[in-house]
C-alpha positions in Angstrom: 0.8 -32.6 -7.8 -2.5 -33.9 -8.3 -4.3 -36.9 -6.1 -6.6 -39.2 -8.4 -9.5 -40.5 -6.3 -11.7 -43.6 -8.5 -15.6 -43.4 -8.5 -17.6 -46.0 -6.9 -18.5 -48.3 -10.2 -22.0 -49.8 -10.0 -21.8 -54.1 -10.3 -22.0 -55.3 -13.5 -22.0 -58.7 -14.9 -18.7 -59.9 -16.0 -19.8 -62.3 -18.6 -20.9 -58.9 -21.0 -19.1 -56.2 -20.0 -15.7 -56.1 -22.1 -13.1 -53.1 -21.1 -14.4 -51.0 -23.9 -17.8 -50.8 -22.6 -16.5 -49.1 -19.4 -17.1 -45.9 -18.2 -15.5 -45.8 -14.8 -13.7 -42.2 -14.6 -11.2 -40.7 -12.4 -12.1 -37.7 -9.8 -9.2 -34.8 -9.3 -9.1 -33.7 -6.0 -7.9 -29.9 -5.7 -4.6 -29.0 -4.7 -4.6 -25.7 -2.6 -0.6 -26.1 -2.7 1.9 -23.3 -4.1 4.2 -24.7 -6.6 7.1 -25.4 -5.1 11.0 -25.7 -5.6 12.4 -27.3 -3.0 16.2 -26.2 -1.4 18.4 -28.5 -3.1 17.0 -27.9 -6.7 18.4 -25.2 -9.2 16.4 -24.3 -11.9 17.5 -21.8 -14.9 14.5 -20.3 -17.4 11.9 -17.7 -16.1 8.9 -18.4 -14.4 5.5 -17.1 -15.8 1.9 -18.0 -14.8 -0.7 -16.8 -12.6 -0.6 -18.9 -9.7 1.2 -18.6 -5.7 5.0 -19.9 -5.9 7.4 -21.0 -3.1 10.9 -21.1 -4.0 13.3 -22.6 -1.0 15.7 -23.5 -3.2 17.4 -21.8 -6.4 15.7 -20.0 -9.5 18.4 -18.2 -11.8 16.4 -16.3 -14.5 13.1 -13.6 -13.9 9.6 -14.9 -12.8 6.4 -13.1 -12.8 3.5 -14.4 -11.0 1.0 -13.7 -8.5 2.3 -14.5 -5.4 6.2 -15.5 -4.6 7.7 -16.7 -1.1 11.2 -16.8 -1.0 11.8 -19.0 1.8 15.2 -18.6 4.5 17.1 -20.7 2.0 15.8 -19.3 -1.4 17.5 -17.7 -3.7 16.3 -15.9 -7.0 19.5 -14.6 -9.5 16.9 -12.6 -12.1 14.2 -10.3 -12.2 10.7 -10.2 -9.7 7.3 -9.2 -11.4 4.5 -10.1 -8.8 1.1 -9.2 -6.7 3.0 -10.2 -3.4 6.2 -11.3 -2.6 7.7 -11.8 0.9 11.9 -12.5 1.0 13.4 -14.6 3.6 15.9 -15.9 1.5 17.8 -13.9 -1.2 17.4 -11.7 -4.1 20.0 -10.7 -6.7 17.5 -8.7 -9.3 14.8 -5.9 -10.0 11.5 -6.2 -7.4 8.6 -5.0 -8.7 5.5 -5.5 -6.7 2.5 -4.6 -5.5 3.3 -5.4 -1.2 6.8 -6.2 -0.5 7.5 -7.7 3.1 10.8 -8.2 3.5 11.7 -10.8 6.7 15.1 -10.3 9.0 16.7 -13.0 6.9 15.9 -11.9 3.9 18.2 -9.5 1.2 17.2 -7.7 -1.9 20.1 -6.0 -3.9 19.3 -3.4 -6.7 16.3 -2.0 -7.2 13.3 -2.8 -5.7 9.5 -0.6 -6.4 6.5 -1.2 -4.9 3.4 0.0 -2.8 4.1 -1.1 0.3 7.0 -2.3 1.9 8.0 -3.7 5.2 11.6 -4.2 5.7 12.8 -6.3 8.6 15.9 -7.3 6.8 18.1 -5.8 4.2 18.2 -3.5 0.9 20.8 -2.6 -1.2 19.5 -0.9 -4.1 16.9 1.8 -5.2 13.8 2.0 -3.5 10.2 3.7 -5.0 7.4 2.5 -2.3 4.3 4.7 -3.8 2.6 4.7 -0.6 4.5 3.4 2.8 7.5 2.0 3.6 8.5 0.5 7.6 11.7 -0.2 8.5 11.6 -2.3 11.4 14.7 -2.3 14.1 16.2 -5.1 12.7 15.7 -3.3 8.9 18.8 -1.8 7.0 18.9 0.0 4.4 21.5 1.4 1.9 20.7 3.3 -1.6 21.3 5.6 -3.8 17.6 6.4 -3.4 14.9 6.0 -0.9 11.2 8.0 -2.6 8.3 7.2 -0.4 5.4 9.6 0.9 5.8 8.4 4.1 8.9 6.6 5.7 8.8 5.2 8.8 12.3 4.7 10.4 13.0 2.0 13.4 15.7 0.7 11.9 19.0 2.3 9.6 18.5 4.0 6.2 22.4 5.4 5.0 21.8 7.5 1.9 19.6 9.8 -0.2 16.0 9.7 0.8 13.1 11.5 -0.1 9.1 11.5 2.3 6.8 13.8 0.5 4.5 13.6 3.1 6.1 12.4 6.5 9.4 10.8 8.4 8.9 9.5 11.3 12.0 8.2 13.0 11.7 5.7 16.2 13.2 6.0 19.2 15.6 3.0 17.8 16.0 4.4 14.2 18.7 6.1 12.2 18.7 8.0 9.7 22.3 9.1 7.8 22.6 10.8 4.3 20.9 13.7 2.5 17.3 14.1 3.4 14.0 15.6 1.5 11.0 15.8 3.7 7.8 17.9 3.6 7.1 17.0 7.4 9.4 15.3 10.4 8.5 13.6 14.1 11.5 12.0 15.6 10.9 10.5 19.0 13.2 10.3 21.9 16.4 8.8 20.9 16.2 8.5 17.5 19.1 10.0 15.4 19.5 12.2 11.7 22.2 12.7 10.6 23.4 14.4 7.5 21.8 17.4 4.4 17.9 18.0 5.5 16.0 20.1 2.7 12.1 20.9 2.8 10.5 19.0 -0.1 9.0 21.0 -3.0 6.0 19.1 -5.3 8.4 19.1 -9.0 7.2 21.1 -11.2 5.3 19.8 -14.5 7.2 20.1 -17.1 4.9 21.1 -20.3 5.6 20.1 -23.2 6.3 23.7 -25.4 4.0 24.1 -28.9 5.9 23.7 -31.8 5.9 26.4 -34.6 3.3 25.7 -37.6 5.3 24.9 -40.5 3.6 26.9 -43.5 4.7 24.9 -46.8 5.4 27.2 -49.9 6.8 26.9 -53.1 8.8 29.6 -54.6 8.7 30.4 -58.2 11.8 31.2 -59.9 11.4 34.0 -62.4 
């Protein structure tokens, strides 16, 4: 919402001034507030832009913005693409971003692809955190695949887990499932249940050279 402030006008002779001659201009005050969908509003459709968006109501559709905040009462049913995402409400759809912070009341289903993840809420679905993921004491993950370089668990993780550099399980942490790690550190009280294997770098696939095809014409005698 923009607020308009009228500029100061110089005093003019009323007899010589007509509406067509008036040069008064309005100044627009800059607004720092993000676009917001309030608590009791439901929008069906996609949102695209480069600004920040805050959702306290419900959005049924996809969203692609710079920064996204989903409040405690916020709901998104659709995919999300952003630089930074903070979730205190619910997301039913895929999330792709650089930084993801899921607060204690936050809940995400389906696939998450991010660079850095801090999880204090719950994720139900596949998770790929390129650099790191930190599961705090209130954080929970149920997944078919959790993959990252560094995984820190002080909450609970159930499912298939792959840490290409380090898995660190804190004193309150629980990891239950199929585990593939390069290095592991477990504090006293931390629990690791399930099968464990040494992580190995995937072998790059080398394309085989296609045989050279020689065109030839055979003449019949």
